[in-house]
N, C-alpha and C positions, 0 to 999 in steps of 0.2 A: 573429516568434518561431515556432519549431517547435512543433507540437502532437503529442502522443502519444495514439493511440486504443487504449483497452482494452476488451475484452469480459470481463465479470465477472459472476458469479452473486451473488445476495444473501447466501447463506451464506458465500461466500468473502470478501465485503466485511465481513461481521460479524466473521469471524476476524481480519482485518487490524486493524480498529478495536479490538476487545477486547484483542488482544495488544499493541497500541501503548500502551493505557492501563494494562495490567498491567506495563509497563516491563520486559519480559524482556531487552531490549537497552538497554544504557547507551551513549550516544554519547560519544565522546572529548571531553574538555574543551579541545579545540583550537579555533582560529578556524573551521576547516572543520566540525568537529562541531557547533559552535554555530550555524553557518549552516544546516546540514541540519536541526537541531532546530527552528529558527525556521520553516523552510519546512514541515516536517512538522506543526507546530501548526496552521498555516493550512489545510494539506491535510486534516487530520483533521476539521476543521469542514466542509469541502466534502464529504468522504466521508460524514459523519454526515447531512448534509442529503440526500444522494443515497439513503442507506439509508432515511431516513424517507419520501422521495417514492416510492420503489419498494417500500415495505412491502406485503406481500400478493402481490406478483408473484414467482412461483417461478422464472421463466426467466432466461436470461442477458440482459444489457443492455449497451449501449455507453456509454462515457463518455470524455471528452477531458480530458487533463491538459496543462498547460504543461510544457515540456521540463525545467525545473528541479524541478518537482513530481514528474515521473516518475522522474527521476534519483535524487532523495532517497528516493522510495518503493522503488526498486530496491535501494538500499543497505540500507535497513532490512529489506526482505524477505529479502535474502541473509543478513543477520545473524540474523533470526528463525528461519531454517531450522535453525540450530544448536541452538536452544532449543525447537523445536517439540515438543509433548507427544505427538503421534501422527502416523501416516501421512497423515491427512487434512490437517493443518496443513502438513506438509512439501509435499504436492502443491499446496496453495493457493499457497504461496510460490514453488514451482518454476514453476508456470504463470504467475504474475504476473511473475517476473523474466524468463522467456523472452519473454513478450509485449513487455515494455519494452525489453529488450536488442536485440531485432530492429529496433526503431525508433530507438534512440539514435544 
């Protein structure tokens, strides 16, 4: 299975997790939307664990995602850009989608 490598900062990871739980983006109630939602639930647990383990470190770190996790994250990040509250959030999602799309 293909792996996708991301470089992400703690504050960017925090934005992704917080926005996911604020549910700014509603996934379609189709089979594909339900699959992505299911993948994202598991992925958010993985991201929360990473956030806790890297707490206190301010620098960028690397993490590896499975192909389907990265694909689902790219979809939600692309959607979140439309609802982003500010320029910082837009940049977080733009950087994330660019990294993922280069490797998909």
